[in-house]
Structures are given as structure tokens and as C-alpha cells.
TORTI-984543 format. One record per residue (C-alpha): x, y, z; residue in three letters. Coordinates in steps of 0.25 Angstrom, whole numbers, plus 5000, padded with zeros to 4 digits. Each point is the difference from the previous one (the first is absolute). Layout:
BEGIN
<rec><X>X</X><Y>Y</Y><Z>Z</Z><aa>ALA</aa></rec>
...
END
This chain:
BEGIN
<rec><X>5096</X><Y>5307</Y><Z>5097</Z><aa>UNK</aa></rec>
<rec><X>5005</X><Y>5003</Y><Z>4986</Z><aa>UNK</aa></rec>
<rec><X>5014</X><Y>5000</Y><Z>4995</Z><aa>UNK</aa></rec>
<rec><X>5000</X><Y>5015</Y><Z>4999</Z><aa>UNK</aa></rec>
<rec><X>4996</X><Y>5002</Y><Z>5015</Z><aa>UNK</aa></rec>
<rec><X>5010</X><Y>5001</Y><Z>5011</Z><aa>UNK</aa></rec>
<rec><X>4998</X><Y>4992</Y><Z>5013</Z><aa>UNK</aa></rec>
<rec><X>4999</X><Y>5009</Y><Z>5013</Z><aa>UNK</aa></rec>
<rec><X>5012</X><Y>5002</Y><Z>5009</Z><aa>UNK</aa></rec>
<rec><X>5000</X><Y>4991</Y><Z>5012</Z><aa>UNK</aa></rec>
<rec><X>5001</X><Y>5013</Y><Z>5009</Z><aa>UNK</aa></rec>
<rec><X>4987</X><Y>5005</Y><Z>4994</Z><aa>UNK</aa></rec>
<rec><X>4993</X><Y>4987</Y><Z>5004</Z><aa>UNK</aa></rec>
<rec><X>5005</X><Y>5000</Y><Z>5014</Z><aa>UNK</aa></rec>
<rec><X>4995</X><Y>5014</Y><Z>5002</Z><aa>UNK</aa></rec>
<rec><X>4987</X><Y>4997</Y><Z>4994</Z><aa>UNK</aa></rec>
<rec><X>4998</X><Y>4989</Y><Z>5010</Z><aa>UNK</aa></rec>
<rec><X>5004</X><Y>5008</Y><Z>5012</Z><aa>UNK</aa></rec>
<rec><X>4990</X><Y>5011</Y><Z>4996</Z><aa>UNK</aa></rec>
<rec><X>4989</X><Y>4990</Y><Z>4998</Z><aa>UNK</aa></rec>
<rec><X>5003</X><Y>4994</Y><Z>5014</Z><aa>UNK</aa></rec>
<rec><X>5000</X><Y>5013</Y><Z>5007</Z><aa>UNK</aa></rec>
<rec><X>4986</X><Y>5004</Y><Z>4993</Z><aa>UNK</aa></rec>
<rec><X>4994</X><Y>4987</Y><Z>5004</Z><aa>UNK</aa></rec>
<rec><X>5005</X><Y>5001</Y><Z>5015</Z><aa>UNK</aa></rec>
<rec><X>4994</X><Y>5014</Y><Z>5001</Z><aa>UNK</aa></rec>
<rec><X>4987</X><Y>4995</Y><Z>4993</Z><aa>UNK</aa></rec>
<rec><X>4998</X><Y>4989</Y><Z>5010</Z><aa>UNK</aa></rec>
<rec><X>5004</X><Y>5009</Y><Z>5012</Z><aa>UNK</aa></rec>
<rec><X>4989</X><Y>5011</Y><Z>4996</Z><aa>UNK</aa></rec>
<rec><X>4990</X><Y>4989</Y><Z>4997</Z><aa>UNK</aa></rec>
<rec><X>5002</X><Y>4994</Y><Z>5014</Z><aa>UNK</aa></rec>
<rec><X>4999</X><Y>5013</Y><Z>5007</Z><aa>UNK</aa></rec>
<rec><X>4988</X><Y>5003</Y><Z>4993</Z><aa>UNK</aa></rec>
<rec><X>4993</X><Y>4987</Y><Z>5004</Z><aa>UNK</aa></rec>
<rec><X>5004</X><Y>5001</Y><Z>5015</Z><aa>UNK</aa></rec>
<rec><X>4988</X><Y>5001</Y><Z>5009</Z><aa>UNK</aa></rec>
<rec><X>4999</X><Y>5011</Y><Z>5010</Z><aa>UNK</aa></rec>
<rec><X>5001</X><Y>4990</Y><Z>5012</Z><aa>UNK</aa></rec>
<rec><X>5015</X><Y>4998</Y><Z>4996</Z><aa>UNK</aa></rec>
<rec><X>5003</X><Y>5014</Y><Z>5006</Z><aa>UNK</aa></rec>
<rec><X>4992</X><Y>5001</Y><Z>5013</Z><aa>UNK</aa></rec>
<rec><X>5003</X><Y>5011</Y><Z>5009</Z><aa>UNK</aa></rec>
<rec><X>5008</X><Y>4997</Y><Z>5013</Z><aa>UNK</aa></rec>
<rec><X>5007</X><Y>5006</Y><Z>5012</Z><aa>UNK</aa></rec>
<rec><X>5015</X><Y>5000</Y><Z>5002</Z><aa>UNK</aa></rec>
<rec><X>5005</X><Y>4997</Y><Z>5014</Z><aa>UNK</aa></rec>
<rec><X>4997</X><Y>5011</Y><Z>5010</Z><aa>UNK</aa></rec>
<rec><X>4992</X><Y>5008</Y><Z>4990</Z><aa>UNK</aa></rec>
<rec><X>4988</X><Y>5007</Y><Z>5007</Z><aa>UNK</aa></rec>
<rec><X>4986</X><Y>4996</Y><Z>4996</Z><aa>UNK</aa></rec>
<rec><X>4988</X><Y>5009</Y><Z>5002</Z><aa>UNK</aa></rec>
<rec><X>4990</X><Y>4988</Y><Z>4999</Z><aa>UNK</aa></rec>
<rec><X>5004</X><Y>4996</Y><Z>5014</Z><aa>UNK</aa></rec>
<rec><X>4997</X><Y>5008</Y><Z>5013</Z><aa>UNK</aa></rec>
<rec><X>5015</X><Y>4998</Y><Z>5005</Z><aa>UNK</aa></rec>
<rec><X>5006</X><Y>5004</Y><Z>4987</Z><aa>UNK</aa></rec>
<rec><X>5008</X><Y>4987</Y><Z>4998</Z><aa>UNK</aa></rec>
<rec><X>4999</X><Y>4993</Y><Z>4987</Z><aa>UNK</aa></rec>
<rec><X>5008</X><Y>4988</Y><Z>5006</Z><aa>UNK</aa></rec>
<rec><X>4989</X><Y>4993</Y><Z>5009</Z><aa>UNK</aa></rec>
<rec><X>5003</X><Y>4992</Y><Z>5012</Z><aa>UNK</aa></rec>
<rec><X>4994</X><Y>4986</Y><Z>5001</Z><aa>UNK</aa></rec>
<rec><X>4986</X><Y>4998</Y><Z>5006</Z><aa>UNK</aa></rec>
<rec><X>4999</X><Y>4993</Y><Z>5013</Z><aa>UNK</aa></rec>
<rec><X>5000</X><Y>4985</Y><Z>4999</Z><aa>UNK</aa></rec>
<rec><X>5007</X><Y>5000</Y><Z>4987</Z><aa>UNK</aa></rec>
<rec><X>5011</X><Y>4989</Y><Z>4999</Z><aa>UNK</aa></rec>
<rec><X>5009</X><Y>4997</Y><Z>4988</Z><aa>UNK</aa></rec>
<rec><X>5001</X><Y>4987</Y><Z>4993</Z><aa>UNK</aa></rec>
<rec><X>5009</X><Y>4990</Y><Z>5009</Z><aa>UNK</aa></rec>
<rec><X>4999</X><Y>5009</Y><Z>5012</Z><aa>UNK</aa></rec>
<rec><X>4997</X><Y>4994</Y><Z>5013</Z><aa>UNK</aa></rec>
<rec><X>4990</X><Y>5006</Y><Z>5010</Z><aa>UNK</aa></rec>
<rec><X>5006</X><Y>5008</Y><Z>5011</Z><aa>UNK</aa></rec>
<rec><X>4993</X><Y>4991</Y><Z>5010</Z><aa>UNK</aa></rec>
<rec><X>5005</X><Y>4987</Y><Z>4994</Z><aa>UNK</aa></rec>
<rec><X>5009</X><Y>4992</Y><Z>5010</Z><aa>UNK</aa></rec>
<rec><X>5009</X><Y>4997</Y><Z>4988</Z><aa>UNK</aa></rec>
<rec><X>5005</X><Y>5014</Y><Z>5000</Z><aa>UNK</aa></rec>
<rec><X>4998</X><Y>5004</Y><Z>5015</Z><aa>UNK</aa></rec>
<rec><X>5003</X><Y>4988</Y><Z>5009</Z><aa>UNK</aa></rec>
<rec><X>4988</X><Y>5005</Y><Z>5008</Z><aa>UNK</aa></rec>
<rec><X>4987</X><Y>4993</Y><Z>5003</Z><aa>UNK</aa></rec>
<rec><X>4988</X><Y>5006</Y><Z>4994</Z><aa>UNK</aa></rec>
<rec><X>4995</X><Y>5004</Y><Z>5014</Z><aa>UNK</aa></rec>
<rec><X>5013</X><Y>5008</Y><Z>5003</Z><aa>UNK</aa></rec>
<rec><X>4999</X><Y>5007</Y><Z>4986</Z><aa>UNK</aa></rec>
<rec><X>4985</X><Y>5004</Y><Z>5003</Z><aa>UNK</aa></rec>
<rec><X>5005</X><Y>5005</Y><Z>5013</Z><aa>UNK</aa></rec>
<rec><X>5010</X><Y>5009</Y><Z>4993</Z><aa>UNK</aa></rec>
<rec><X>4989</X><Y>5006</Y><Z>4992</Z><aa>UNK</aa></rec>
<rec><X>4991</X><Y>5002</Y><Z>5012</Z><aa>UNK</aa></rec>
<rec><X>5011</X><Y>5008</Y><Z>5007</Z><aa>UNK</aa></rec>
<rec><X>4997</X><Y>5013</Y><Z>5006</Z><aa>UNK</aa></rec>
<rec><X>5007</X><Y>5011</Y><Z>4992</Z><aa>UNK</aa></rec>
<rec><X>5010</X><Y>5006</Y><Z>5001</Z><aa>UNK</aa></rec>
<rec><X>5008</X><Y>4987</Y><Z>5001</Z><aa>UNK</aa></rec>
<rec><X>5012</X><Y>5000</Y><Z>5008</Z><aa>UNK</aa></rec>
<rec><X>5012</X><Y>4992</Y><Z>4995</Z><aa>UNK</aa></rec>
<rec><X>5007</X><Y>4991</Y><Z>5010</Z><aa>UNK</aa></rec>
<rec><X>5015</X><Y>5004</Y><Z>5002</Z><aa>UNK</aa></rec>
<rec><X>5007</X><Y>4986</Y><Z>5000</Z><aa>UNK</aa></rec>
<rec><X>5012</X><Y>5007</Y><Z>5006</Z><aa>UNK</aa></rec>
<rec><X>4994</X><Y>5006</Y><Z>5013</Z><aa>UNK</aa></rec>
<rec><X>4993</X><Y>4993</Y><Z>5012</Z><aa>UNK</aa></rec>
<rec><X>4986</X><Y>4995</Y><Z>4998</Z><aa>UNK</aa></rec>
<rec><X>4989</X><Y>5007</Y><Z>5008</Z><aa>UNK</aa></rec>
<rec><X>4990</X><Y>4991</Y><Z>5006</Z><aa>UNK</aa></rec>
<rec><X>4989</X><Y>5007</Y><Z>4992</Z><aa>UNK</aa></rec>
<rec><X>5007</X><Y>4997</Y><Z>4987</Z><aa>UNK</aa></rec>
<rec><X>4997</X><Y>4985</Y><Z>5002</Z><aa>UNK</aa></rec>
<rec><X>4985</X><Y>5003</Y><Z>4997</Z><aa>UNK</aa></rec>
<rec><X>5001</X><Y>5012</Y><Z>4991</Z><aa>UNK</aa></rec>
<rec><X>5011</X><Y>4994</Y><Z>4990</Z><aa>UNK</aa></rec>
<rec><X>4998</X><Y>4992</Y><Z>4988</Z><aa>UNK</aa></rec>
<rec><X>5009</X><Y>4991</Y><Z>4992</Z><aa>UNK</aa></rec>
<rec><X>5009</X><Y>4999</Y><Z>5011</Z><aa>UNK</aa></rec>
<rec><X>5004</X><Y>4987</Y><Z>5009</Z><aa>UNK</aa></rec>
<rec><X>4993</X><Y>5006</Y><Z>5012</Z><aa>UNK</aa></rec>
<rec><X>4994</X><Y>4987</Y><Z>5005</Z><aa>UNK</aa></rec>
<rec><X>5006</X><Y>4986</Y><Z>5002</Z><aa>UNK</aa></rec>
<rec><X>4995</X><Y>4990</Y><Z>4990</Z><aa>UNK</aa></rec>
<rec><X>5002</X><Y>4989</Y><Z>5010</Z><aa>UNK</aa></rec>
<rec><X>4988</X><Y>4997</Y><Z>5009</Z><aa>UNK</aa></rec>
<rec><X>5001</X><Y>5002</Y><Z>5015</Z><aa>UNK</aa></rec>
<rec><X>5011</X><Y>5010</Y><Z>5000</Z><aa>UNK</aa></rec>
<rec><X>5000</X><Y>5013</Y><Z>5008</Z><aa>UNK</aa></rec>
<rec><X>4998</X><Y>5009</Y><Z>4987</Z><aa>UNK</aa></rec>
<rec><X>4992</X><Y>4990</Y><Z>4992</Z><aa>UNK</aa></rec>
<rec><X>4986</X><Y>5004</Y><Z>4995</Z><aa>UNK</aa></rec>
<rec><X>4992</X><Y>4989</Y><Z>4993</Z><aa>UNK</aa></rec>
<rec><X>4990</X><Y>5010</Y><Z>4994</Z><aa>UNK</aa></rec>
<rec><X>5011</X><Y>5007</Y><Z>4992</Z><aa>UNK</aa></rec>
<rec><X>5007</X><Y>4992</Y><Z>4989</Z><aa>UNK</aa></rec>
<rec><X>5010</X><Y>5010</Y><Z>4993</Z><aa>UNK</aa></rec>
<rec><X>5008</X><Y>4991</Y><Z>4991</Z><aa>UNK</aa></rec>
<rec><X>4997</X><Y>4989</Y><Z>4991</Z><aa>UNK</aa></rec>
<rec><X>5005</X><Y>4986</Y><Z>5005</Z><aa>UNK</aa></rec>
<rec><X>4999</X><Y>4993</Y><Z>4987</Z><aa>UNK</aa></rec>
<rec><X>5006</X><Y>5002</Y><Z>4986</Z><aa>UNK</aa></rec>
<rec><X>4991</X><Y>5007</Y><Z>4990</Z><aa>UNK</aa></rec>
<rec><X>5003</X><Y>4989</Y><Z>4990</Z><aa>UNK</aa></rec>
<rec><X>5005</X><Y>4986</Y><Z>5000</Z><aa>UNK</aa></rec>
<rec><X>5015</X><Y>4999</Y><Z>5001</Z><aa>UNK</aa></rec>
<rec><X>5006</X><Y>4989</Y><Z>4991</Z><aa>UNK</aa></rec>
<rec><X>5014</X><Y>4996</Y><Z>4998</Z><aa>UNK</aa></rec>
<rec><X>5002</X><Y>5010</Y><Z>4989</Z><aa>UNK</aa></rec>
<rec><X>4996</X><Y>5011</Y><Z>5009</Z><aa>UNK</aa></rec>
<rec><X>5010</X><Y>4995</Y><Z>5011</Z><aa>UNK</aa></rec>
<rec><X>5011</X><Y>5000</Y><Z>4989</Z><aa>UNK</aa></rec>
<rec><X>4996</X><Y>5014</Y><Z>4996</Z><aa>UNK</aa></rec>
<rec><X>5000</X><Y>5005</Y><Z>5014</Z><aa>UNK</aa></rec>
<rec><X>5014</X><Y>4995</Y><Z>5003</Z><aa>UNK</aa></rec>
<rec><X>5004</X><Y>5007</Y><Z>4987</Z><aa>UNK</aa></rec>
<rec><X>4994</X><Y>5013</Y><Z>5005</Z><aa>UNK</aa></rec>
<rec><X>5004</X><Y>4998</Y><Z>5014</Z><aa>UNK</aa></rec>
<rec><X>5015</X><Y>4999</Y><Z>4995</Z><aa>UNK</aa></rec>
<rec><X>4999</X><Y>5012</Y><Z>4992</Z><aa>UNK</aa></rec>
<rec><X>4993</X><Y>5009</Y><Z>5009</Z><aa>UNK</aa></rec>
<rec><X>5001</X><Y>4995</Y><Z>5015</Z><aa>UNK</aa></rec>
<rec><X>5012</X><Y>4991</Y><Z>5002</Z><aa>UNK</aa></rec>
<rec><X>5010</X><Y>5012</Y><Z>4999</Z><aa>UNK</aa></rec>
<rec><X>4995</X><Y>5004</Y><Z>5013</Z><aa>UNK</aa></rec>
<rec><X>4993</X><Y>4988</Y><Z>5007</Z><aa>UNK</aa></rec>
<rec><X>5010</X><Y>4990</Y><Z>4995</Z><aa>UNK</aa></rec>
<rec><X>4998</X><Y>4988</Y><Z>4991</Z><aa>UNK</aa></rec>
<rec><X>4995</X><Y>4992</Y><Z>5013</Z><aa>UNK</aa></rec>
<rec><X>4991</X><Y>5011</Y><Z>5005</Z><aa>UNK</aa></rec>
<rec><X>5009</X><Y>5003</Y><Z>5013</Z><aa>UNK</aa></rec>
<rec><X>5003</X><Y>5014</Y><Z>4997</Z><aa>UNK</aa></rec>
<rec><X>5014</X><Y>4997</Y><Z>4995</Z><aa>UNK</aa></rec>
<rec><X>5000</X><Y>5007</Y><Z>4987</Z><aa>UNK</aa></rec>
<rec><X>5011</X><Y>5007</Y><Z>4992</Z><aa>UNK</aa></rec>
<rec><X>4994</X><Y>5013</Y><Z>5005</Z><aa>UNK</aa></rec>
<rec><X>5002</X><Y>4996</Y><Z>5014</Z><aa>UNK</aa></rec>
<rec><X>5014</X><Y>4995</Y><Z>4998</Z><aa>UNK</aa></rec>
<rec><X>5004</X><Y>5014</Y><Z>4995</Z><aa>UNK</aa></rec>
<rec><X>4995</X><Y>5007</Y><Z>5013</Z><aa>UNK</aa></rec>
<rec><X>4986</X><Y>5002</Y><Z>4998</Z><aa>UNK</aa></rec>
<rec><X>4989</X><Y>4997</Y><Z>5011</Z><aa>UNK</aa></rec>
<rec><X>4997</X><Y>4986</Y><Z>5001</Z><aa>UNK</aa></rec>
<rec><X>4986</X><Y>4997</Y><Z>4995</Z><aa>UNK</aa></rec>
<rec><X>4990</X><Y>4991</Y><Z>5007</Z><aa>UNK</aa></rec>
<rec><X>5003</X><Y>4985</Y><Z>5000</Z><aa>UNK</aa></rec>
<rec><X>4988</X><Y>4991</Y><Z>4996</Z><aa>UNK</aa></rec>
<rec><X>5005</X><Y>4990</Y><Z>5010</Z><aa>UNK</aa></rec>
<rec><X>5000</X><Y>5000</Y><Z>5015</Z><aa>UNK</aa></rec>
<rec><X>5013</X><Y>4992</Y><Z>5001</Z><aa>UNK</aa></rec>
<rec><X>5013</X><Y>5002</Y><Z>4994</Z><aa>UNK</aa></rec>
<rec><X>5001</X><Y>4994</Y><Z>4986</Z><aa>UNK</aa></rec>
<rec><X>5015</X><Y>5001</Y><Z>4999</Z><aa>UNK</aa></rec>
<rec><X>5011</X><Y>4997</Y><Z>5011</Z><aa>UNK</aa></rec>
<rec><X>5007</X><Y>5014</Y><Z>4997</Z><aa>UNK</aa></rec>
<rec><X>4987</X><Y>5007</Y><Z>5000</Z><aa>UNK</aa></rec>
<rec><X>5002</X><Y>5012</Y><Z>5009</Z><aa>UNK</aa></rec>
<rec><X>4991</X><Y>5003</Y><Z>5012</Z><aa>UNK</aa></rec>
<rec><X>4989</X><Y>5009</Y><Z>5000</Z><aa>UNK</aa></rec>
<rec><X>5004</X><Y>5014</Y><Z>5005</Z><aa>UNK</aa></rec>
<rec><X>4986</X><Y>5006</Y><Z>4999</Z><aa>UNK</aa></rec>
<rec><X>4989</X><Y>5000</Y><Z>5011</Z><aa>UNK</aa></rec>
<rec><X>4991</X><Y>4991</Y><Z>4992</Z><aa>UNK</aa></rec>
<rec><X>5003</X><Y>4985</Y><Z>5001</Z><aa>UNK</aa></rec>
<rec><X>5005</X><Y>4992</Y><Z>4988</Z><aa>UNK</aa></rec>
<rec><X>4989</X><Y>4997</Y><Z>4990</Z><aa>UNK</aa></rec>
<rec><X>4990</X><Y>5009</Y><Z>5006</Z><aa>UNK</aa></rec>
<rec><X>4992</X><Y>5009</Y><Z>4992</Z><aa>UNK</aa></rec>
<rec><X>5004</X><Y>5015</Y><Z>5001</Z><aa>UNK</aa></rec>
<rec><X>4987</X><Y>5005</Y><Z>4995</Z><aa>UNK</aa></rec>
<rec><X>4992</X><Y>4992</Y><Z>5011</Z><aa>UNK</aa></rec>
<rec><X>5010</X><Y>5003</Y><Z>5010</Z><aa>UNK</aa></rec>
<rec><X>4997</X><Y>5015</Y><Z>4999</Z><aa>UNK</aa></rec>
<rec><X>4986</X><Y>4997</Y><Z>5004</Z><aa>UNK</aa></rec>
<rec><X>5005</X><Y>4992</Y><Z>5013</Z><aa>UNK</aa></rec>
<rec><X>4997</X><Y>4987</Y><Z>4993</Z><aa>UNK</aa></rec>
<rec><X>5012</X><Y>4990</Y><Z>5000</Z><aa>UNK</aa></rec>
<rec><X>4997</X><Y>4990</Y><Z>4989</Z><aa>UNK</aa></rec>
<rec><X>5010</X><Y>4992</Y><Z>4991</Z><aa>UNK</aa></rec>
<rec><X>5001</X><Y>5004</Y><Z>4986</Z><aa>UNK</aa></rec>
<rec><X>4996</X><Y>4985</Y><Z>4996</Z><aa>UNK</aa></rec>
<rec><X>4987</X><Y>5003</Y><Z>5007</Z><aa>UNK</aa></rec>
<rec><X>4995</X><Y>5013</Y><Z>4994</Z><aa>UNK</aa></rec>
<rec><X>4989</X><Y>4999</Y><Z>4989</Z><aa>UNK</aa></rec>
<rec><X>5005</X><Y>5000</Y><Z>4986</Z><aa>UNK</aa></rec>
<rec><X>4992</X><Y>5013</Y><Z>4997</Z><aa>UNK</aa></rec>
<rec><X>5010</X><Y>5007</Y><Z>5010</Z><aa>UNK</aa></rec>
<rec><X>5012</X><Y>4996</Y><Z>4991</Z><aa>UNK</aa></rec>
<rec><X>4993</X><Y>5005</Y><Z>4988</Z><aa>UNK</aa></rec>
<rec><X>4998</X><Y>5014</Y><Z>5007</Z><aa>UNK</aa></rec>
<rec><X>5014</X><Y>5001</Y><Z>5004</Z><aa>UNK</aa></rec>
<rec><X>5005</X><Y>4996</Y><Z>4986</Z><aa>UNK</aa></rec>
<rec><X>4990</X><Y>5010</Y><Z>4994</Z><aa>UNK</aa></rec>
<rec><X>5002</X><Y>5012</Y><Z>5009</Z><aa>UNK</aa></rec>
<rec><X>5014</X><Y>4997</Y><Z>5007</Z><aa>UNK</aa></rec>
<rec><X>5003</X><Y>5001</Y><Z>5014</Z><aa>UNK</aa></rec>
<rec><X>5011</X><Y>5007</Y><Z>5007</Z><aa>UNK</aa></rec>
<rec><X>5013</X><Y>5000</Y><Z>4992</Z><aa>UNK</aa></rec>
<rec><X>4993</X><Y>4990</Y><Z>4990</Z><aa>UNK</aa></rec>
<rec><X>4995</X><Y>5008</Y><Z>4988</Z><aa>UNK</aa></rec>
<rec><X>4987</X><Y>4997</Y><Z>4993</Z><aa>UNK</aa></rec>
<rec><X>5000</X><Y>4990</Y><Z>4988</Z><aa>UNK</aa></rec>
<rec><X>4986</X><Y>5003</Y><Z>4994</Z><aa>UNK</aa></rec>
<rec><X>5007</X><Y>5006</Y><Z>4988</Z><aa>UNK</aa></rec>
<rec><X>5010</X><Y>4989</Y><Z>4997</Z><aa>UNK</aa></rec>
<rec><X>4992</X><Y>4987</Y><Z>5004</Z><aa>UNK</aa></rec>
<rec><X>4986</X><Y>4998</Y><Z>4995</Z><aa>UNK</aa></rec>
<rec><X>4989</X><Y>4995</Y><Z>5010</Z><aa>UNK</aa></rec>
<rec><X>5000</X><Y>4986</Y><Z>4995</Z><aa>UNK</aa></rec>
<rec><X>5015</X><Y>4999</Y><Z>5001</Z><aa>UNK</aa></rec>
<rec><X>4999</X><Y>5006</Y><Z>5014</Z><aa>UNK</aa></rec>
<rec><X>4991</X><Y>4988</Y><Z>5004</Z><aa>UNK</aa></rec>
<rec><X>5010</X><Y>4990</Y><Z>4994</Z><aa>UNK</aa></rec>
<rec><X>5012</X><Y>5006</Y><Z>5008</Z><aa>UNK</aa></rec>
<rec><X>4992</X><Y>4999</Y><Z>5013</Z><aa>UNK</aa></rec>
<rec><X>4997</X><Y>4985</Y><Z>4996</Z><aa>UNK</aa></rec>
<rec><X>5015</X><Y>4998</Y><Z>4998</Z><aa>UNK</aa></rec>
<rec><X>5003</X><Y>5007</Y><Z>5014</Z><aa>UNK</aa></rec>
<rec><X>4991</X><Y>4990</Y><Z>5006</Z><aa>UNK</aa></rec>
<rec><X>5007</X><Y>4988</Y><Z>4994</Z><aa>UNK</aa></rec>
<rec><X>5013</X><Y>5007</Y><Z>5006</Z><aa>UNK</aa></rec>
<rec><X>4994</X><Y>5000</Y><Z>5013</Z><aa>UNK</aa></rec>
<rec><X>4995</X><Y>4986</Y><Z>4999</Z><aa>UNK</aa></rec>
<rec><X>5013</X><Y>4995</Y><Z>4996</Z><aa>UNK</aa></rec>
<rec><X>5006</X><Y>5003</Y><Z>5013</Z><aa>UNK</aa></rec>
<rec><X>4989</X><Y>4994</Y><Z>5008</Z><aa>UNK</aa></rec>
<rec><X>4995</X><Y>4988</Y><Z>4992</Z><aa>UNK</aa></rec>
<rec><X>4999</X><Y>4987</Y><Z>5007</Z><aa>UNK</aa></rec>
<rec><X>5009</X><Y>4989</Y><Z>4993</Z><aa>UNK</aa></rec>
<rec><X>4989</X><Y>4990</Y><Z>5002</Z><aa>UNK</aa></rec>
<rec><X>4990</X><Y>5008</Y><Z>4992</Z><aa>UNK</aa></rec>
<rec><X>5009</X><Y>5002</Y><Z>4988</Z><aa>UNK</aa></rec>
<rec><X>4997</X><Y>4993</Y><Z>4987</Z><aa>UNK</aa></rec>
<rec><X>5010</X><Y>4988</Y><Z>4998</Z><aa>UNK</aa></rec>
<rec><X>5008</X><Y>5007</Y><Z>4989</Z><aa>UNK</aa></rec>
<rec><X>5002</X><Y>5012</Y><Z>5008</Z><aa>UNK</aa></rec>
<rec><X>5005</X><Y>4991</Y><Z>5012</Z><aa>UNK</aa></rec>
<rec><X>5010</X><Y>4994</Y><Z>4990</Z><aa>UNK</aa></rec>
<rec><X>5005</X><Y>5014</Y><Z>4997</Z><aa>UNK</aa></rec>
<rec><X>5001</X><Y>5004</Y><Z>5015</Z><aa>UNK</aa></rec>
<rec><X>5008</X><Y>4987</Y><Z>5003</Z><aa>UNK</aa></rec>
<rec><X>5009</X><Y>5002</Y><Z>4988</Z><aa>UNK</aa></rec>
<rec><X>5003</X><Y>5014</Y><Z>5005</Z><aa>UNK</aa></rec>
<rec><X>5005</X><Y>4994</Y><Z>5013</Z><aa>UNK</aa></rec>
<rec><X>4988</X><Y>5004</Y><Z>5009</Z><aa>UNK</aa></rec>
<rec><X>4995</X><Y>4987</Y><Z>5006</Z><aa>UNK</aa></rec>
<rec><X>4987</X><Y>4998</Y><Z>5008</Z><aa>UNK</aa></rec>
END
């Protein structure tokens, strides 16, 4: 620049840079659109939009039979049913239309043979209503129960069950203290001295579901699969917990319930030494 030339104003330089930036942006945009492949904009159907391609006119297609999504358990898996494979197969072989058993009404004798997934037979051998050829519920946990599982079960029991069944499993939860019906106790003997007497026809600690089928069996002797079904589907005034508690956590809750039952009936001499010391420290001598 010679001495006679004048330097451009700062405002002019700023405006020139802005104009150049805008031009470069539009050039890049047009270039990108021009190079875009046709597969980037494929035809698609919006939800509920009709389609002439399919005979039923629906663009949203249902899943084909047998399709399962990733991580889904099969419907027949005892992990999500609590039923034996034989009982689940019997469910699929049932005669249509199937009649759902009304748990609040008296049970007709013919229902014992036609029902499915119901505690219609006594799991104990030699009983009036036992049938060794029909095993309805699984009697073992579908996975190994560890100490961590029991801790998780105790946590979930406190969150979802103790409000009704009580911390000790004797039905003395906060819901009962406020006038609601007393839930079934997991024990056949009173756990606390101030525990009220049973006012219902069913004896203390006897399963109400089995009682409906004329089977008097303590809750501590029912199969673990029956616990799973009650937690999943609910019973009487107890709501279902399928949406709130995942299947694996339901089994962990059941394992913890078994420990509650065992804690009231355990033989002192069979306890580990460290547990015996804790019992003695609590004032309960052998």
C-alpha cells in the first residue's frame, strides 16, 4: 500500500468476512444436498397410515408367531410363570373356550380337572386331594440363591410386602394397623405375644388359595411357584405386583420369605456358632 492509498474501514472488513462466510455455508449446503444418495430419503409409513400392499390395509404389522425381542423370556419359562413345563403345556392344550376360575366363589368339583395354573391339588403325597401325576408349581428356585439375592429380597420385601404382611411375615403391617384386612401369616404360630387371634374361618398360617380347593396346607409347605403366582397375579385383596417387581426380584422376595419362616422354626442346635452367639446375646437361651 502506497502512501497515497487509504486503508479500508474496519466496518467494511467485517461486512466482507460475514458475506464470505454466508456464501461458503450455502455452497457447502448445496454441495451436500447434491451428493446425497437416494437411499437417505426412503419412503415410510406414518403410524396408523393405511397401506394397499397388505390385505388387511394396515401398515403397522403385528409380530409373527414365535418372535421374541432381545432379553425376553419365553412364556413357558418357569422363571416368569412359576409353573412346571407340564402345567404350561396343559394350558396350551386346553379346550377352547377356556373358563377362568373365579377365586371368590365356591369351587365346583369339575374345576379340579379342567382348571389350570390353580392350586387345585395338594402337593403333599397321601392327602385326600393329592395327585402325583399333576405337578402344578415348581418346587425349586429357577436360579441359585446367594447371600446377595437374600439381601435384595429383604430390601424388596420391605418396600412392597412389609406394609401389609409385616416385617416378621405375621400379617401385622401398617395397613392392618389402620383397619385393613389382616393378610395371611407365613407362620402357623403367633410370632408376637400381642398378635391378635384369627377371626377368619381359615386357621393361622394356612394358605387361602389352597383352602378354596378344600386343601388345608400351611403357607410354609406350599411350593415356591405358588408364591410367585400370587405375587404376579395377586389374590383376594392383594393386588398384583407384576408391573412393580421384575421376575427375578419376585423369586428373591420368596427366598427371603422362606428365611422368615425358617427363623421362627429353626432348631437351635443346627444353627451356626456365630448365629447361636447372636441368639444368646439377644436373651434367647437354648
